[in-house]
N, C-alpha and C positions, 0 to 999 in steps of 0.2 A: 449523553447519547454518544455511542461509538458506531462509526460507519466503517466497517472492515472492507478493504478492497484487495481482492486476491490478485495474484500474478497470471502471467501469460500461460495458457493451457491448464491453468488451476481452477479452483472453484471453492464453493462453501464447504467442501468436504476435506479441505487441507487441515493438517493438524493444527497450524497456527490459529485458523479461524475456529475449529472445534474446541481447542483448549481455552482460548479467550472467552468464548461463549460459555463453556462449562464453568469457568471460574466466576463468570458474572452470574450465572445461575446459583452457584453455591452461595454467593453473597446476597441473593434475593434481587438482583438488578439486571436479570437476563432480558427483561423487556426493553432495556436501553441499548441493545446490541441489534445491529443490522449487518448482514454479511451475505447478500444474494449472489446469484451467478451473474457475472458481468458479460454482456455480449462481446463478440469479436470486434465489432465496430467501435472505435474510440467515441465517435459521436454518440452512439446508442448507450454505450458504457457511461459516458459522462451525463447523459439526460436521465438515466436511471439513478445515478448517484445524486444528481441535482434534485431530483423528485424526493429522495430520501432526506435531504438537507431541508428542503421546503416543508416537509412534514414534522421536523423536529421542533419541539416547543422552545428548546434552548439551543445555542450554538453547539453542534456536535463536535467531537474530536475525530479526525480522520486517522485511520490506521491502515497503511498501505504497504504491501510486500511486493517487491520486484516491480512489475509493471503497475501494479496497484499503488506503489510509491510514487510513480510518475503521475498517475491520475490524481493522488492525494495532493501532490504539489500543485497541479493545475487548479483543483478546487479550492485549496487554502489560499491560493493567490487571488482567485475570483471572489471569495467570500470572506477573507480575512479570518480563517479558522486555524486552530492548532492541529498539527499533524505529527504523527509517529511514522517514520519511514524506515522500513526494515529491508536492508540490502536492495535499495531503490534502483530501478533502471533509469538513471539519470540521462542516458543517450538512446532512449528508447527507439526513436526513428531509425538511428544507425544500427544498434544492436539487433533490432528485430527484422531488419530488411533481410538478414540471413535466412529468416524462416518462412520467406514467401514460398507458398505451396500448400500442399494438403498437410494438415497437423491433426494431432489426436488430443482430446482432452484427457488429463492424467487420471481423472477419477471416474469419468463416465465411459470412456473409451469411444466417445462420439467423435467422428471425423469433421473437420471443417476446413475451409479454404481461407488461407491468410494471403491477401493480395497486396499489391503495390498501392492501391487505393487505401487500404487499411494503414499502411505506412505513412502515406500522405496525411491522413486524418490525425495521426499521432503527431506529425510535424506541425499541423495547423493549430493544435491546441497548446503547444509548448509555451510556457511563460518566458518572456524575454529576459527576466532577472528574478532573483529571489529577494523580495521585499521583507523587511522585519524578520530576519533569520531567528530571532528569539522565539518565535511561535512554532519552530520545528525542533523535533528530537530525532536525530539520526542514529540508527542502530545497525552496525555493519560488523561482519566478521572477516577478518584478513584472508581466510581460506576459501572465500567465495570463489568457486570454480567457474561460474557463469559470467559474473560481472567483476570488473576491477573496483575494489572498494575505494581506492584513491580517487576516482572520479567524483564519487559521492562526498567524501570528506572535502574535496576542493569546492564542489558545488554549493555545499551547505556550510561554508566558512561562516563563523559566528553563531551557529546554531549549537544547541546542546548535543553533544556527540558521545556515543558509546561505541568504541572500537575495540573489539575483542580479538585476541589472537587465536588463530585457527579457525575451526568451524567450517561451514560451507554455505551455499546459497539458501539453504532452508532456515538458516539462523538457529544453530543447534541449542543455544542457551535460552531460547524463546520462554519456556515455562519459568525460568528465574526472574523474568521481568514482568509478569502479568500484573501483579499488585502495583508495581511502580507505574505501569502504563495507565491503569485504572486511576491511581492517584493523579497522574499528569492530566488525565481527562476530567478530574474534579469529581470522580464517582465515588471515592473513598479517601480517607486520610492517608497521608504518606506513611508507609510502614517503617 
């Protein structure tokens, strides 16, 4: 099973979520994908993801993009799970504090309030350390205009790392890695 965790202001309609689900559908394993809308509250987002983990008959692999990478790390540390982190927000409480106020979901256009309490919730769930870095696969592009990829490279020292020149925060080469991600999750043989 893959649990896909999207980024801040994003959702299940993101192209990364849709293309991963479409690839899994092509392979006949689409029922092993979950990528629902995460609430703004970190506590609620984590509870929703925890419920998906509890429903999985085998240990799932977490795939998280941006803020979803932060959540994936928190969940991987809590449950000993493997995680693929795509341009993750390693300093989420710090980087997202600049977004306190009214925000808009990228795909639905729905407005929501992001508060200092939301920032504190992110701070409260942050793991103190990365244990067993070998269970992580970090994927970053150096052209990320939102987050400094070097923070992630340092945070996940010892993890499998794919650092690609150029690109941007969306991780432009995503579609080239779908089969490798599925192999990492044990859902198909390594291509």
